[in-house]
C-alpha positions as CSV (number, residue, x, y, z in Angstrom):
1,M,-6.6,2.0,-18.9
2,N,-6.3,3.1,-15.0
3,G,-7.4,-0.5,-14.0
4,E,-4.3,-1.8,-16.0
5,L,-1.9,0.4,-14.2
6,C,-3.2,-0.5,-11.0
7,M,-2.8,-4.4,-11.8
8,A,0.9,-3.4,-13.2
9,E,1.4,-1.8,-9.8
10,D,0.1,-4.4,-7.7
11,K,2.2,-6.9,-9.6
12,A,5.6,-5.0,-9.1
13,N,4.7,-5.0,-5.4
14,Y,4.3,-9.0,-5.4
15,V,7.4,-10.7,-3.8
16,V,6.2,-14.3,-4.5
17,T,3.7,-15.6,-7.0
18,L,2.3,-18.9,-7.1
19,K,0.4,-20.1,-10.2
20,N,-1.7,-23.3,-10.2
21,V,0.9,-25.2,-8.2
22,S,0.4,-28.8,-7.3
23,L,2.7,-31.3,-5.7
24,C,2.6,-35.2,-5.7
25,Y,4.8,-37.0,-3.6
26,P,6.1,-40.3,-5.2
27,G,5.4,-43.5,-3.7
28,E,5.6,-47.2,-4.0
29,K,1.7,-47.9,-3.4
30,G,1.2,-44.6,-5.9
31,G,1.7,-41.0,-5.2
32,V,0.5,-38.8,-2.5
33,N,-0.9,-35.5,-3.8
34,A,0.1,-33.1,-1.1
35,L,-1.1,-29.8,-2.8
36,K,-3.4,-29.1,-5.7
37,G,-3.9,-26.0,-7.6
38,I,-2.6,-23.2,-5.5
39,N,-2.7,-19.9,-6.6
40,L,-1.4,-17.3,-4.4
41,D,0.3,-13.6,-4.4
42,I,2.2,-12.4,-1.6
43,K,2.9,-8.5,-1.5
44,K,5.7,-7.0,-0.2
45,G,5.6,-6.3,3.5
46,E,2.7,-8.8,4.1
47,F,2.7,-11.3,7.3
48,I,0.8,-14.3,6.2
49,C,-0.2,-17.0,8.6
50,L,-1.0,-20.5,7.1
51,L,-3.7,-22.4,8.9
52,G,-5.2,-25.9,8.3
53,P,-5.3,-29.5,9.8
54,S,-2.2,-31.5,9.9
55,G,-0.9,-33.2,6.6
56,C,-2.9,-30.4,4.8
57,G,0.6,-29.3,2.8
58,K,1.3,-26.2,4.6
59,S,5.2,-27.0,5.3
60,T,5.2,-28.5,1.5
61,L,3.9,-25.1,0.3
62,L,6.7,-23.4,2.7
63,K,9.2,-25.8,1.2
64,I,8.4,-24.8,-2.6
65,I,8.5,-21.2,-1.7
66,A,11.8,-21.9,-0.1
67,G,13.1,-23.5,-3.3
68,F,13.5,-27.0,-1.3
69,L,11.0,-28.6,-3.4
70,K,10.0,-28.2,-7.2
71,P,6.2,-28.4,-7.8
72,T,5.1,-31.2,-10.2
73,A,2.8,-28.9,-11.7
74,G,2.4,-24.9,-12.1
75,E,5.1,-22.6,-11.3
76,A,6.5,-20.7,-8.3
77,R,8.3,-17.4,-9.1
78,M,10.0,-14.6,-6.8
79,V,10.4,-11.0,-8.1
80,D,9.1,-12.5,-11.6
81,K,12.0,-15.2,-11.7
82,P,11.6,-18.6,-11.2
83,I,12.4,-20.1,-7.9
84,C,14.9,-22.7,-9.0
85,G,16.4,-23.6,-5.5
86,P,17.2,-22.1,-2.0
87,D,19.2,-18.9,-1.5
88,W,19.7,-16.3,0.9
89,H,16.5,-14.1,-0.3
90,R,14.2,-16.3,1.4
91,G,15.4,-17.1,4.9
92,V,13.9,-20.0,6.7
93,I,13.3,-20.7,10.2
94,F,12.2,-24.2,11.5
95,Q,10.4,-25.3,14.9
96,N,13.9,-27.1,15.8
97,P,16.8,-24.3,15.5
98,T,19.4,-25.7,13.2
99,L,22.1,-24.1,14.7
100,Y,25.9,-25.2,15.0
101,P,26.7,-26.3,18.6
102,W,30.4,-26.2,18.2
103,L,30.1,-22.2,17.1
104,N,29.1,-19.6,19.8
105,V,26.2,-17.2,19.4
106,Q,28.1,-14.6,17.5
107,D,29.9,-17.1,15.0
108,N,26.5,-18.7,14.6
109,V,24.8,-15.7,13.3
110,A,28.0,-14.5,11.4
111,F,28.1,-17.9,9.6
112,G,26.1,-16.8,6.6
113,L,28.4,-13.5,6.2
114,K,31.2,-15.3,6.1
115,M,30.1,-17.6,3.2
116,R,29.2,-14.6,1.3
117,K,32.9,-12.9,1.8
118,F,31.6,-10.2,3.7
119,S,34.5,-7.9,5.4
120,K,35.4,-8.9,8.9
121,N,34.2,-5.0,9.9
122,E,31.0,-5.8,8.3
123,I,30.5,-9.0,9.5
124,M,31.2,-7.6,13.4
125,E,28.9,-4.3,12.6
126,L,25.8,-6.6,11.1
127,T,26.2,-9.5,13.8
128,N,26.2,-7.1,16.9
129,R,23.2,-4.9,15.2
130,Y,20.9,-8.1,14.4
131,L,21.9,-9.6,18.0
132,K,20.8,-6.6,19.8
133,L,17.5,-6.3,17.5
134,V,16.8,-9.9,18.8
135,G,17.8,-9.1,22.6
136,L,20.7,-11.5,22.6
137,N,23.3,-8.5,22.9
138,G,25.8,-9.9,26.1
139,F,25.2,-13.5,24.8
140,E,27.7,-13.4,21.9
141,K,30.4,-15.7,23.5
142,Y,27.9,-18.4,24.5
143,K,27.6,-21.7,23.1
144,T,23.9,-22.5,21.9
145,Y,23.8,-25.5,24.0
146,E,24.1,-23.1,26.9
147,L,20.9,-21.3,25.9
148,S,17.1,-21.9,26.5
149,G,14.6,-22.8,23.7
150,G,13.5,-19.2,23.1
151,M,16.9,-18.1,23.1
152,K,18.0,-20.5,20.4
153,Q,15.3,-19.3,18.4
154,R,16.4,-15.9,18.7
155,V,19.9,-17.0,17.4
156,S,18.3,-18.3,14.5
157,L,16.0,-15.4,14.0
158,A,19.2,-12.9,14.2
159,R,21.4,-15.6,12.1
160,T,18.4,-15.2,9.1
161,L,17.8,-11.6,9.3
162,V,21.5,-10.8,9.1
163,N,21.6,-11.5,5.6
164,K,18.8,-9.3,5.0
165,P,16.4,-11.7,3.0
166,E,13.3,-10.3,1.3
167,M,11.1,-13.1,2.7
168,L,10.8,-14.9,6.1
169,L,9.7,-18.5,5.8
170,M,8.8,-19.4,9.2
171,D,7.5,-23.2,9.9
172,E,5.6,-23.6,13.2
173,P,8.9,-21.7,14.6
174,F,7.6,-21.5,18.3
175,G,5.6,-24.6,18.6
176,A,7.9,-25.9,20.8
177,L,8.1,-23.1,23.3
178,D,6.3,-23.0,26.6
179,A,3.3,-20.6,26.7
180,L,5.2,-17.5,28.0
181,T,8.1,-17.8,25.9
182,R,5.9,-18.4,23.1
183,Q,4.0,-15.0,23.9
184,N,7.2,-13.1,24.2
185,M,8.6,-14.6,20.9
186,Q,5.3,-13.5,19.4
187,T,5.7,-10.0,20.5
188,L,9.4,-9.9,19.3
189,I,8.8,-11.2,15.9
190,R,5.5,-8.7,15.4
191,R,8.1,-5.6,16.4
192,I,11.0,-7.0,14.1
193,W,8.4,-7.2,11.3
194,M,7.3,-3.6,11.7
195,K,10.8,-2.4,12.3
196,T,12.4,-4.1,9.1
197,G,9.4,-4.2,6.6
198,N,10.0,-8.1,5.9
199,T,7.4,-10.1,4.1
200,V,6.6,-13.0,6.2
201,L,4.7,-16.3,5.8
202,F,4.6,-17.9,9.1
203,I,3.0,-21.6,9.5
204,T,1.1,-22.4,12.9
205,H,-1.8,-24.6,14.0
206,D,-2.8,-21.9,16.6
207,V,-5.7,-19.9,15.7
208,D,-5.1,-17.3,18.1
209,E,-1.2,-17.0,17.2
210,A,-2.2,-16.4,13.3
211,L,-5.0,-13.6,14.3
212,S,-2.5,-11.8,16.5
213,L,0.5,-11.7,13.9
214,A,-0.9,-11.6,10.6
215,T,-2.4,-9.1,8.0
216,R,-3.8,-12.2,5.9
217,V,-4.6,-15.4,7.3
218,I,-5.0,-18.5,4.7
219,V,-6.9,-21.6,5.7
220,M,-6.2,-24.6,3.7
221,S,-8.0,-27.8,3.3
222,R,-7.0,-31.5,4.3
223,R,-5.2,-33.1,1.6
224,P,-4.4,-32.4,-1.2
225,G,-4.0,-29.0,0.3
226,R,-6.2,-26.2,-1.9
227,I,-6.9,-22.9,-0.3
228,L,-10.2,-22.4,1.3
229,E,-10.5,-18.8,2.6
230,E,-8.7,-16.0,3.3
231,F,-8.8,-13.2,6.0
232,H,-7.6,-9.7,5.9
233,T,-7.0,-8.5,9.3
234,N,-5.6,-5.6,11.7
235,F,-5.4,-7.2,15.1
236,T,-1.6,-7.2,14.9
237,Y,-1.4,-3.4,14.3
238,Q,-4.0,-3.0,17.2
239,I,-1.7,-5.1,19.5
240,L,1.2,-2.6,18.5
241,D,-0.6,0.4,19.0
242,S,-2.0,-0.5,22.6
243,E,0.9,-2.6,23.4
244,H,-1.7,-5.1,24.9
245,E,-3.5,-8.1,23.7
246,N,-6.9,-7.5,24.8
247,V,-8.0,-6.9,21.5
248,I,-8.5,-11.1,21.6
249,Y,-11.7,-10.4,23.7
250,K,-13.5,-7.9,21.0
251,P,-16.2,-9.2,19.0
252,D,-15.0,-8.9,15.5
253,Y,-12.1,-11.1,16.7
254,M,-13.9,-13.7,18.1
255,N,-16.2,-13.8,15.2
256,I,-13.3,-14.6,12.7
257,R,-12.0,-17.0,15.0
258,E,-15.1,-18.7,15.5
259,E,-15.3,-18.6,11.4
260,I,-12.0,-20.1,10.8
261,L,-12.4,-22.9,13.7
262,K,-15.7,-23.9,11.7
263,I,-13.5,-24.2,8.6
264,I,-10.8,-26.2,9.9
265,N,-12.9,-28.6,12.2
266,S,-15.1,-29.1,8.9
267,Q,-11.9,-30.6,7.2
268,S,-10.8,-32.7,10.2
269,E,-11.2,-36.7,9.5
270,K,-14.1,-38.3,11.3
271,L,-12.8,-41.0,13.4
272,E,-15.3,-44.0,13.5
273,F,-15.2,-46.3,17.1
């Protein structure tokens, strides 16, 4: 009885559940199997990083959760309701910021709230709050083309967070940034995650980025993508507590890093010369 109660409580904490999800892209020369038999439960407040070789279906999986794609088999559910299309409960941030260049920073962040018919006072209050959260107060009237790459991603982050989604879906959001800006953005998203309690699914090719941010790292196989291994980690908490990333030099960090790299490298296609 106690076991059944625990299972029911765990299920109540699931934000997203994927059951036997597969996806095949149609093609003239036959379909391409992108994903096969994905089973995944994502709990409220988790920070999950997806790793795997290029073309393994990481972005496809994210798009299914976002509601952009419908699986060809299995089902995707959010809070036990079928995911039938995109909505504001699942905010998506891509590598290249999808901002409106004709609008200033403030209006870009406010756009979704206006579409949802929030009052002017609510829009102003929420927009200012989230611009401050991402460190962009003072840049409200700038056009997005006047901003650096890192600042544009901050606008994207504020525009997503202002809608108070239950889940953030991030597809290599820092992949195009220089090393220093990328590190600063990792620090920012880690602090925002702790402050807001958002559930995050984050795609990256960088093992160190995954280990320094995630509470769970999921490693996928080459196409068709399957889940090969999961690692529950707490390095992001250690970094938050110490405000330093020297955790990356610790033996337990290096051991997990080497294990993940070994799994990923074993999936890489062998080239013949």
